[in-house]
N, CA, C and O atoms as a MOPAC input file, in Angstrom:
PM7 MOZYME 1SCF
protein

 N     13.51000 1     4.30500 1     0.93100 1
 C     12.24000 1     4.87800 1     0.54900 1
 C     11.92700 1     6.02000 1     1.50400 1
 O     11.97900 1     5.84300 1     2.72100 1
 N     11.60500 1     7.18500 1     0.96400 1
 C     11.24400 1     8.31800 1     1.80000 1
 C      9.73600 1     8.49900 1     1.79500 1
 O      9.07200 1     8.27400 1     0.78300 1
 N      9.21500 1     8.90100 1     2.91800 1
 C      7.78100 1     9.12100 1     3.05500 1
 C      7.54600 1    10.62100 1     3.14400 1
 O      8.07100 1    11.27800 1     4.04300 1
 N      6.75400 1    11.17300 1     2.21200 1
 C      6.50500 1    12.61200 1     2.27500 1
 C      5.69300 1    12.97100 1     3.50900 1
 O      4.87700 1    12.17600 1     3.97600 1
 N      5.91800 1    14.17800 1     4.03800 1
 C      5.17100 1    14.63000 1     5.20500 1
 C      3.69400 1    14.76000 1     4.88200 1
 O      2.84600 1    14.42200 1     5.70800 1
 N      3.38100 1    15.24000 1     3.70400 1
 C      1.98400 1    15.31400 1     3.28500 1
 C      1.91800 1    15.10600 1     1.78500 1
 O      2.81900 1    15.50000 1     1.04400 1
 N      0.85900 1    14.49400 1     1.36000 1
 C      0.68200 1    14.22100 1    -0.05400 1
 C     -0.80700 1    14.28800 1    -0.35000 1
 O     -1.59900 1    13.60200 1     0.29500 1
 N     -1.19200 1    15.10300 1    -1.31200 1
 C     -2.60300 1    15.25200 1    -1.65300 1
 C     -2.94700 1    14.30000 1    -2.78900 1
 O     -2.30000 1    14.30400 1    -3.83600 1
 N     -3.96100 1    13.49300 1    -2.57200 1
 C     -4.42700 1    12.54700 1    -3.56800 1
 C     -5.83600 1    12.92100 1    -3.99000 1
 O     -6.58300 1    13.53600 1    -3.22900 1
 N     -6.18700 1    12.54900 1    -5.19900 1
 C     -7.55900 1    12.73500 1    -5.65600 1
 C     -8.47300 1    11.91000 1    -4.76100 1
 O     -8.20100 1    10.74000 1    -4.48900 1
 N     -9.55000 1    12.52200 1    -4.31100 1
 C    -10.45800 1    11.83800 1    -3.38700 1
 C    -11.15000 1    10.67800 1    -4.10400 1
 O    -11.66500 1    10.83600 1    -5.21100 1
 N    -11.15400 1     9.53100 1    -3.46400 1
 C    -11.79400 1     8.33700 1    -4.01000 1
 C    -12.88400 1     7.88800 1    -3.05700 1
 O    -12.78000 1     8.08100 1    -1.84600 1
 N    -13.91500 1     7.29500 1    -3.59900 1
 C    -14.98900 1     6.76300 1    -2.77500 1
 C    -14.71500 1     5.31800 1    -2.39700 1
 O    -13.85400 1     4.66300 1    -2.98400 1
 N    -15.44800 1     4.83500 1    -1.42200 1
 C    -15.26700 1     3.44400 1    -0.98800 1
 C    -15.55000 1     2.46600 1    -2.12300 1
 O    -14.95000 1     1.39200 1    -2.17700 1
 N    -16.45300 1     2.82400 1    -3.02600 1
 C    -16.79900 1     1.93500 1    -4.13500 1
 C    -15.67200 1     1.82100 1    -5.15300 1
 O    -15.66500 1     0.89700 1    -5.96600 1
 N    -14.71800 1     2.75200 1    -5.11700 1
 C    -13.59800 1     2.73100 1    -6.05700 1
 C    -12.45500 1     1.82600 1    -5.59700 1
 O    -11.52000 1     1.58200 1    -6.36000 1
 N    -12.51600 1     1.33000 1    -4.37100 1
 C    -11.43000 1     0.51000 1    -3.82600 1
 C    -11.40700 1    -0.84800 1    -4.51700 1
 O    -12.41800 1    -1.54800 1    -4.56700 1
 N    -10.24400 1    -1.20900 1    -5.04800 1
 C    -10.07500 1    -2.50200 1    -5.69000 1
 C     -9.60500 1    -3.54400 1    -4.67900 1
 O    -10.07300 1    -4.68200 1    -4.68900 1
 N     -8.67100 1    -3.14700 1    -3.80100 1
 C     -8.14300 1    -4.07800 1    -2.80600 1
 C     -7.60200 1    -3.27500 1    -1.62900 1
 O     -6.98200 1    -2.22800 1    -1.81200 1
 N     -7.84300 1    -3.77700 1    -0.41900 1
 C     -7.31900 1    -3.14100 1     0.79100 1
 C     -6.63900 1    -4.21900 1     1.61500 1
 O     -7.22400 1    -5.26900 1     1.88000 1
 N     -5.39900 1    -3.95500 1     2.02100 1
 C     -4.61800 1    -4.90700 1     2.80500 1
 C     -4.20500 1    -4.21400 1     4.09100 1
 O     -3.66600 1    -3.10700 1     4.05200 1
 N     -4.44800 1    -4.84300 1     5.21900 1
 C     -4.05200 1    -4.28300 1     6.51100 1
 C     -3.11200 1    -5.27500 1     7.18800 1
 O     -3.47100 1    -6.42800 1     7.42500 1
 N     -1.90400 1    -4.80600 1     7.49400 1
 C     -0.89600 1    -5.62200 1     8.16600 1
 C     -0.48400 1    -4.89200 1     9.43100 1
 O      0.34800 1    -3.98600 1     9.38300 1
 N     -1.05000 1    -5.27400 1    10.54400 1
 C     -0.75600 1    -4.57700 1    11.79400 1
 C     -1.24400 1    -3.14900 1    11.71900 1
 O     -2.43700 1    -2.90400 1    11.53800 1
 N     -0.31800 1    -2.19100 1    11.85900 1
 C     -0.67700 1    -0.77000 1    11.82000 1
 C     -0.61100 1    -0.18100 1    10.41800 1
 O     -0.95000 1     0.98500 1    10.21700 1
 N     -0.17800 1    -0.97900 1     9.45100 1
 C     -0.00100 1    -0.48800 1     8.08800 1
 C     -1.18300 1    -0.91900 1     7.23200 1
 O     -1.58500 1    -2.08200 1     7.24900 1
 N     -1.73300 1     0.02900 1     6.48800 1
 C     -2.83700 1    -0.28200 1     5.58700 1
 C     -2.47200 1     0.19900 1     4.19400 1
 O     -2.03700 1     1.33600 1     4.01600 1
 N     -2.65100 1    -0.67300 1     3.20400 1
 C     -2.36900 1    -0.34100 1     1.81300 1
 C     -3.66900 1    -0.51000 1     1.03800 1
 O     -4.30600 1    -1.56100 1     1.10900 1
 N     -4.06200 1     0.52400 1     0.29600 1
 C     -5.29500 1     0.48700 1    -0.48000 1
 C     -4.95600 1     0.70400 1    -1.94500 1
 O     -4.23200 1     1.63700 1    -2.29200 1
 N     -5.48600 1    -0.16500 1    -2.80800 1
 C     -5.28100 1    -0.05600 1    -4.25000 1
 C     -6.59300 1     0.35600 1    -4.90600 1
 O     -7.64300 1    -0.22300 1    -4.63100 1
 N     -6.52200 1     1.36600 1    -5.77900 1
 C     -7.70000 1     1.83300 1    -6.50200 1
 C     -7.64500 1     1.42800 1    -7.97100 1
 O     -8.65700 1     1.50400 1    -8.66700 1
 N     -6.49200 1     1.00400 1    -8.44600 1
 C     -6.32900 1     0.55500 1    -9.82200 1
 C     -5.64100 1    -0.80000 1    -9.79200 1
 O     -4.85700 1    -1.09500 1    -8.89000 1
 N     -5.94700 1    -1.61700 1   -10.78900 1
 C     -5.27200 1    -2.90900 1   -10.84100 1
 C     -3.81200 1    -2.69200 1   -11.23800 1
 O     -3.49800 1    -1.81800 1   -12.04600 1
 N     -2.93600 1    -3.49400 1   -10.66000 1
 C     -1.51500 1    -3.44200 1   -10.98700 1
 C     -1.05300 1    -4.86000 1   -11.28200 1
 O     -1.69900 1    -5.83000 1   -10.88300 1
 N      0.05900 1    -4.97200 1   -11.97600 1
 C      0.50400 1    -6.31900 1   -12.32600 1
 C      1.06700 1    -7.04000 1   -11.10000 1
 O      1.41900 1    -6.41300 1   -10.10000 1
 N      1.14100 1    -8.32800 1   -11.19600 1
 C      1.52400 1    -9.18200 1   -10.07100 1
 C      2.91300 1    -8.84800 1    -9.53400 1
 O      3.12500 1    -8.85900 1    -8.32200 1
 N      3.85400 1    -8.55400 1   -10.41900 1
 C      5.22900 1    -8.26300 1    -9.99000 1
 C      5.28700 1    -6.99500 1    -9.13000 1
 O      5.97000 1    -6.96800 1    -8.10600 1
 N      4.57600 1    -5.95600 1    -9.54200 1
 C      4.55800 1    -4.71400 1    -8.76300 1
 C      3.85600 1    -4.93500 1    -7.43200 1
 O      4.31100 1    -4.43400 1    -6.40400 1
 N      2.75300 1    -5.67800 1    -7.43500 1
 C      2.04000 1    -5.98200 1    -6.19500 1
 C      2.95300 1    -6.70400 1    -5.20800 1
 O      2.98900 1    -6.35000 1    -4.03000 1
 N      3.68900 1    -7.70700 1    -5.67500 1
 C      4.59600 1    -8.45600 1    -4.80300 1
 C      5.71100 1    -7.55600 1    -4.26500 1
 O      6.09500 1    -7.67900 1    -3.10200 1
 N      6.22900 1    -6.66100 1    -5.09200 1
 C      7.27400 1    -5.73500 1    -4.65000 1
 C      6.75500 1    -4.82100 1    -3.55100 1
 O      7.42900 1    -4.61400 1    -2.54100 1
 N      5.56500 1    -4.27600 1    -3.74300 1
 C      4.97300 1    -3.39700 1    -2.72900 1
 C      4.75400 1    -4.15500 1    -1.43400 1
 O      5.10300 1    -3.66200 1    -0.36100 1
 N      4.18000 1    -5.34800 1    -1.51900 1
 C      3.90600 1    -6.12500 1    -0.31000 1
 C      5.19400 1    -6.53300 1     0.39700 1
 O      5.24600 1    -6.53600 1     1.62600 1
 N      6.23900 1    -6.87800 1    -0.36400 1
 C      7.53400 1    -7.20200 1     0.24400 1
 C      8.07300 1    -6.01200 1     1.03200 1
 O      8.56800 1    -6.18200 1     2.14600 1
 N      7.98200 1    -4.81300 1     0.46500 1
 C      8.46900 1    -3.61400 1     1.15500 1
 C      7.64100 1    -3.32100 1     2.39800 1
 O      8.19100 1    -2.96800 1     3.44100 1
 N      6.31400 1    -3.46500 1     2.29600 1
 C      5.44500 1    -3.22600 1     3.45100 1
 C      5.76700 1    -4.21600 1     4.56000 1
 O      5.88200 1    -3.83000 1     5.72300 1
 N      5.91400 1    -5.48200 1     4.21200 1
 C      6.23000 1    -6.49700 1     5.21900 1
 C      7.59200 1    -6.24000 1     5.84400 1
 O      7.75700 1    -6.42400 1     7.05000 1
 N      8.57700 1    -5.81500 1     5.04600 1
 C      9.90800 1    -5.53200 1     5.57500 1
 C      9.86700 1    -4.37100 1     6.56400 1
 O     10.44900 1    -4.45700 1     7.64500 1
 N      9.18300 1    -3.28500 1     6.20100 1
 C      9.13000 1    -2.11900 1     7.08600 1
 C      8.28900 1    -2.38400 1     8.31700 1
 O      8.51300 1    -1.77500 1     9.36300 1
 N      7.31400 1    -3.29400 1     8.20700 1
 C      6.48300 1    -3.64000 1     9.36000 1
 C      7.25200 1    -4.51900 1    10.34000 1
 O      7.01400 1    -4.46300 1    11.54700 1
 N      8.18800 1    -5.34300 1     9.81700 1
 C      8.94800 1    -6.25500 1    10.66700 1
 C     10.37300 1    -6.36900 1    10.12500 1
 O     10.68900 1    -7.37200 1     9.48500 1
 N     11.24300 1    -5.39000 1    10.35300 1
 C     12.58700 1    -5.38900 1     9.77100 1
 C     13.51700 1    -6.46900 1    10.31500 1
 O     14.60100 1    -6.66700 1     9.76500 1
 N     13.13000 1    -7.17100 1    11.37400 1
 C     13.99300 1    -8.20300 1    11.94900 1
 C     14.05700 1    -9.45100 1    11.07700 1
 O     14.94600 1   -10.28200 1    11.26400 1
 N     13.14200 1    -9.60100 1    10.13800 1
 C     13.12000 1   -10.81200 1     9.30500 1
 C     14.19100 1   -10.76700 1     8.25100 1
 O     14.32000 1   -11.70200 1     7.46000 1

């Protein structure tokens, strides 16, 4: 997975946040609902990159 140096997103307000997950230094914010399988895939990748020794 490559991380772009900069990426412009449409500005969202705090009231638009559906879910926010913070794992150590990594924070993932969802503004739209996604299906369970995609959510689990994203969280698995975040957890792996946060702690690759597992």
